[in-house]
C-alpha positions in Angstrom: -71.4 2.8 -22.9 -68.4 1.5 -21.0 -66.8 5.0 -20.8 -70.1 6.5 -19.5 -70.1 3.9 -16.7 -66.5 4.7 -15.9 -67.3 8.5 -15.7 -70.3 7.8 -13.5 -68.2 5.6 -11.2 -65.5 8.4 -10.9 -68.2 11.0 -10.3 -70.0 9.0 -7.6 -66.7 8.2 -5.9 -65.6 11.8 -5.9 -69.0 13.0 -4.5 -68.9 10.3 -1.8 -65.3 11.3 -0.8 -66.3 15.0 -0.6 -69.2 14.1 1.6 -67.0 11.9 3.8 -64.4 14.7 4.1 -67.1 17.2 5.1 -68.4 14.8 7.7 -64.9 14.2 9.1 -64.1 17.9 9.4 -67.3 18.5 11.4 -66.8 15.6 13.7 -63.1 15.5 14.6 -62.7 14.6 18.3 -58.9 14.4 18.4 -58.7 11.4 20.8 -60.0 8.6 18.7 -59.7 7.9 15.0 -62.6 9.2 13.0 -64.2 6.9 10.4 -66.8 8.1 8.1 -68.5 6.3 5.2 -70.9 7.2 2.5 -72.9 4.7 0.6 -74.4 5.2 -2.9 -75.7 2.2 -4.7 -73.0 -0.4 -4.6 -70.1 2.0 -3.9 -68.8 2.6 -0.3 -66.1 5.1 0.4 -64.3 4.9 3.8 -62.0 7.6 5.0 -60.0 7.9 8.3 -58.2 10.8 9.8 -54.8 9.5 8.5 -56.1 9.2 5.0 -57.7 12.6 5.1 -54.6 14.3 6.5 -52.5 12.7 3.8 -54.9 13.8 1.1 -54.7 17.4 2.4 -50.9 17.3 2.4 -50.6 17.3 6.2 -48.7 14.8 8.4 -51.3 12.7 10.3 -51.2 13.4 14.0 -51.0 10.8 16.8 -51.8 12.1 20.3 -50.1 10.7 23.3 -50.8 11.4 27.0 -49.2 10.5 30.3 -50.8 11.4 33.7 -50.2 10.9 37.4 -53.0 8.4 37.5 -50.6 5.8 36.0 -52.2 6.2 32.6 -50.3 6.2 29.3 -52.2 6.4 26.1 -52.0 7.0 22.3 -54.9 8.1 20.2 -54.8 5.2 17.8 -53.5 1.6 18.4 -52.9 0.8 14.7 -51.9 2.9 11.7 -50.4 2.4 8.2 -46.6 3.0 7.8 -45.6 6.5 6.9 -44.6 9.9 8.3 -46.4 11.2 11.4 -46.5 14.0 13.8 -46.7 12.8 17.4 -47.9 15.3 20.0 -47.5 14.2 23.6 -49.3 15.8 26.6 -47.1 15.0 29.6 -49.1 16.0 32.6 -46.9 14.6 35.3 -43.4 15.2 36.8 -43.4 11.6 38.0 -43.6 9.7 34.7 -42.6 10.0 31.1 -44.0 9.0 27.6 -41.5 6.9 25.7 -42.0 5.4 22.2 -39.5 2.8 20.9 -39.6 0.7 17.7 -38.0 0.3 14.3 -36.2 3.6 13.7 -37.9 5.6 16.5 -36.7 6.1 20.1 -38.2 9.3 21.5 -39.2 10.2 25.1 -40.3 13.0 27.3 -38.5 13.8 30.5 -39.5 12.0 33.7 -39.3 15.3 35.7 -40.7 17.6 33.0 -44.2 18.3 31.9 -45.8 20.0 28.9 -46.4 19.5 25.2 -43.8 17.8 23.1 -44.0 17.4 19.3 -41.9 15.0 17.1 -42.0 14.2 13.4 -41.2 10.6 12.8 -41.3 7.9 10.1 -43.1 4.8 11.4 -42.2 1.6 9.7 -44.0 -1.8 9.8 -43.4 -2.9 13.4 -45.1 -2.9 16.8 -43.9 0.1 18.7 -43.7 0.0 22.5 -45.0 3.0 24.4 -44.2 3.0 28.1 -43.1 5.0 31.1 -39.4 4.5 31.9 -40.1 4.6 35.7 -42.9 1.9 35.5 -42.3 0.0 32.2 -44.1 -3.1 33.3 -47.3 -1.4 34.4 -47.5 1.8 32.4 -47.4 0.6 28.8 -49.3 0.3 25.6 -48.3 -0.3 22.0 -48.8 1.0 18.5 -49.0 -1.4 15.6 -47.8 -0.1 12.2 -48.9 -2.1 9.1 
């Protein structure tokens, strides 16, 4: 009887994860983390973009943006430690996007614009994201747990 319960638990968990993956694939927005859940009886499966990307063998992507409107952003404000792909959309020749923290110090050019991609290993830390021209007013952070 115990092994039958274990098999049922594994089956229900696998079905819930498959359903959550399908839900996530259909609803990816790119700017905000996607969270999907599926409940079946007492079981609840929760999947995020980071977890799904890792399950599929891809580096999770964080999206950064800097604009002339004094805005500097990142798509998620907290993520688990690990390897990531950071894609920055630098829309201004007056500012830059700079991330600095444990083991990472990457920035776009102040005078340049365009798309920049880095592959980084984020460790447990709070990473500063700022514009080097206006570091006190154009800033945000990324918490890595």
